[in-house]
Structure formats: C-alpha cells, structure tokens
N, C-alpha and C positions, 0 to 999 in steps of 0.2 A: 529861424526852426523850421524843418520840413517837415508838412503835414501831407500826407495823401489819403485817400477814401478809398474803399471798394464794395460793391453791392451785389450781392449774390441772392438770385431768386430761383429756389428749388421748386418746380412743380410735382407736385405729391398727389397722390389718391385724393380727389375732389378738394384741393387744399391747395395753397400757395404757401410757402417758407421764406420770408424774408429776412435777410441778417446784412448789415452793413456794418464794417469795420473801417476804423481811424487809426492810422500812423501817426504817431509824432516823434521824431525823430528816430524814430525805428521801434517805438514802444508803442504796441497796438491795442486798442481800447474798442469793445463792442458798444456802437451806438444806437445799434436798433435791433430787435430780434421779436418780429411777430409771426402770426399764422393767420392767413384767412381762408375760411370755407368757401368752396365753387361750387355752385348747382349740377355745371357740369364737369365730367371728370377728365381733366386735359391730359391726365398721365397714362390714358389708354390709347387706342388706336384712334380716338376722335381727336386726337392732336395733329394728324396728318391728313385728317380732312378739312380742317381751318381755312389753308390756302385757297380752298375750292368751294366753301361755303360761306354765304355771306352774314348769314345769321351767326354761326358760329364764331367768325372772325370778331364781329361786332362785339359779342358777349365777352371774347377773350381780351380784347382791347380795354373793353369798359372794365372789368375784373382787376387786371393789371393796374390800369389807371388809378382806380379808387384804393388801390393798396398803396401806391407810390406818393398817392396825395395825402395820404391820412396825417403824414408829419413832415417837416422839412427835409428834404434831401440834399448832402452834400455831395455823394460819388456821381461822378460823370463817367466812370467806368464800372462795368457789372459783366458777371457773368451768370449763365442759366445752367443750372442742373436738371436734367431728364431723368427718369426712370430708365435702365438698361435696357429693359423690356421694349422701350420704345423704339429701338435701333434692332437693325440686322446684324449679329455679331457671329461670326464664322470662320473657321482656319480652312486656309485655300493651299493647295500644292500648285505652284506655277513651275513650268519648265525653264530651267536657267538657260537654254538656248535661245528662247524668245528673245526679241529685241524689248526695248523699253515701252515701244507703242503696243509692240503684241501682247506684252504681260497688262498694261492697263486695260487694253480688248478683252483680254479674257476672264480678268477679274470683273470687267463691267458684265462681262455676259453671265458670269456666275451669280454675282449679286441679284442680276435680274431673274434670272431661273429661279433662284431660292426665294426670292420676294413675291414670284409668280406675277410681276409687273410688265407693264407694255414696255417696246424697246422704247418710246420717247419719254418714257419716265426717267428722269435725272436723279443720280444720288451722289451726295458727296460720301466719297469713301476714303477712308484712312487705314493704309494698310501698316502694320507693322511687323518686318521681318523675325521671324522666333529662331530660324536656323537653316543650315543648309547640310544636303547630303546628295552625293552623287548629283545628278542633274535637275533635282528638284529643291526649290527654294519653298520653306513653308511659312504662310503671312497670316497674322490675326488681321480681320480684316472688319471693321466697324462701319457701318453706311447709314445714312440718314438720307431721306426724298429731301433735294436740294431745294423743293419749294417749302417744305417745312423751314427748315434752315433761314431762307430768304425772307420768310415771312418774320418770323423771330427777331432776325436783325433789322429789318425795317423798322417794326413795330417799336423796339426800343430806339432805335436812331430817331423816331418822331417823338418819341419822350426825352430827348435829350441826352441819351445814354447809349454810349459806345460797347457794343460788346467784345470783351476784352477773351471771351472762353465760352464753348457750349462743350459742355461736359455731361458723363454719366456719373449717377449716384456711385454706384460700385466701384468704379475707378477712380472716381475723386477721393472717397474714404480710403481705399487702399493706396491712395499717393499720399494721403494725410498721414496714416500711420507710419509710412515711410519717412515723413516729414518730422513726426513726432517723435519716434522711437527709432535711435540707431541701430538697436540690434535688429530690427525687422531690414533696415538696409544692406546689413552686410551677411545676413546668414540665408540658408535655403528656408524659406516663409511661406506659409499659405495662407491666405486671405477670404474669409467665408462670410457671405454675405445671407444673411436671412430676411426673407422679404413675405408678404403675406401670403402668396400662392406660390413663391419661386424661391428657390436656393441657388448660390451662385459660389465658385471655388476659383482663385487665382493662385497661380505658383510664380513665384519669384526664386530664382539662385542667385542671390548678391544684388547686384545692380541688373542682371539679365532677367526678362520678361519671358517664362517658359511658357504659360498658356493659359485659356481661360475655359472653363464649363459650366452649364447652368440647367438646370431642369424646373418645368412647372412640378409642383407637389400637387397631389390628391388629399380629399379630407381623410384618405384612409392610410396613407403612407407615412412611415417614420421618418423625421427631417433629418436625423442623425444617421441612420441608413442610407438614405439618399446622399448625403453628403462625403460619406464614407465612399460609395460608388464614384461619385465625381473625382475626390481626391484619389482615389486608387488607380482611375485612367489617366488622371495627368502623371502620376509617379511612375506607373508601369511603362508609357511612352517616353518620358525624359530619362528613366533610370537613376533618379535623384532620392536622396532620403531628405526628408522634412524635418526640420530641426525645430519650429515653432509654429504654432497655430493662433490666428486672431480671428474672433468673431466678433461680429457686428450685426445691427439691423435693429429690426422692430423688436417688440418686448420678448418675444421666445427667444432672442438670442440668448440671453442669460440662462434660459432653460438647456438649449442646445450646449452652450459651454459648458454646464455643469455636467450634461450626460457625456461629453467627449472626455473630459478629464481623467475619469478610471478606464478609458478605453484606449485613448491615444499614450502613446509611450513617450510623447515630447511634451512639453510646457503649453498649455493651452490657456490664452490671456483674453480678456472680454475688453473691446474698445469701444470707449466714449470720449468724442472730442473735447465738450464743453469742461470737465473736471479736469482735464489736463491741461487746459490754458488760467495762467495767473494774472491774466490781464482784464479779468472780468470787472465793470464798474458800472454803478446806476441802475434805474429801474429795469431798464429793458434786460440786462444781464441778468438780474436776480430772478425776473419773470421766465426768462429763457432756462435757468437753473431750475425752475419748478416744474419745467416739462419733463415728460418721459426722457430718459438721458438719451436717448437715439436721436431725438426730434432734430435737433438742428447740424447733424454730423457730417451730413454731405455738403449743406451751405458751408459750415464752417470751414471746413476742409478746403473746400473751392477757394473761399474768400480770403484765405488765410495765405495760401498759396501764390493766387494773382495779385495780393498786396504786396508781397516781397519781392 
C-alpha cells in the first residue's frame, strides 16, 4: 500500500491556515484542516522584515511551532502559500540580442529599481516567457527577497519539514482550477481573484499563460469596473477573445460573480475547491466544510498539486 503525505501552510491576514493531505494508493484524504489567528500580520510587508528582526523572527517561529505541534504531524514535505501582494510581480521587455548573463543582469536591475531596493539586496526571481516579437522577449517576473525565502526554508527545515514549494495564493488557485476543471485548461480562460483590498486577473490561452494584472482597490471603487479594466487591458494587448471567467477569493467573490454574469458575454463560474473534492473525511474535513467556502482554497490547491 503506497501512502504519502503533504502539508500546506498558507500565510493569510493575521492568521495561518494549515491543511494536511494523505494519499493512499492514489486516493487522497484530508487529515487536518485548521486556522490559527496570529497577533502579527505576516501576510504584509512585515514578512520581509522578519529575517532582520530577532523579535519578529522569534514570534513567527513560535506561532508556526505552536500550530504544527497541536496534533501529530505525518507529512515530511510541505508547501507554503503567500499572498501575491508580498511578491513583486511585473512584466519586463528584454532585448533578445542580449546574452543570457546580460538578460539576467537587466532583469536584476529592473527588479531592484521597481522594488526601490539597494544593490546588495538579493532577490529570487522567477521569469516566465510570455512571448517574442521582433527583437523583444516579454517576461512575467515574480520576485521575492532571497532573505525571506532562506528564512522560511531554514525555519521549516529545523521543524523537520522539507519545503517542496513556495507559492503565491492567486497562482495556486488558478493552477488548481486548471487541475480540477478540464475546460479551464483547454479554452481561453480568465481567472479573477478577489481579495480584501486587491483584485487580480490572469489570462490563459489553452496551455499558454498570457498575462497577469492586479490593482489595489479603494473603498470608493467598484470591483466589477476595476476587473473589467484589468481584463480589457489583457485582451486588447493579446488580441484574444475570452471564452470563460472563473471567479474566486474572499466573500465578495459571490457578489462579483453575480454582477459579472449579466455583463459578460461568456459563462462566469464561481470556484471553491473544497466542494469539488470527493475525498473529504473525518472531523477536520467537516470543520473545513463549515468554514466560508473560500477559506482553504489556496492551501488545498497547493497541497493537492504537490501531493500528486
């Protein structure tokens, strides 16, 4: 009998969300799902101060340890999900005539300039090639301070957990949708994330990632109008026609999806991960289902992907 485990910790606003999956001969079960409130908000800019502040680091380690030690832990591999707002996400044009080293140097300079960081600040940068045109390559770049990445990895290693992935919530959920829903992986689809004070849109053309847009919302702004602007920006640039919209996120996602349906000329689906899973079992799974539908979406999508 083949058994494997995977644990995901999502760092959410003033809380941790923990979800552990077990796969038995390919059949997964939720072993554990719980939330713990934290005094400090690690989902904000404070996260990047932790490696340099002993007080914050001590509190973070204490909070994580408290959560993990509440119950027996079976997983040895874990993934961490961060809010996408903790990363620098940008689209960069790069001259194709540059050497690979020169391309990396240009990306590094652009990231430091956009972040307003000093030259000695190291970043872990993940570039994704969106397309080429003439002498220009367009990359979607996601960057996190290397010190933050190192701190998270070393903290979990001391807790005997190997980090199998460091992900961002928006991208975890959109990948989960494409994993759970076949049509989302083969059509031109837009993925709309609703957050406390942000909204974000990603666009896929089948397997090809087309682009990402996000913006901060003020209390006066209409979420639907802001989302249409982001979506139109992606579509006008790519000259594509979207075939379906998938909406996910905080409680307002239902409200936004309802508002989009009469305006959009394509199907609009509201996505929640838990109701789509048929392997829920045990008290923790029942408690997870009792939470607002969006609560464990990012953690479950990440754990399910890494468990497979």
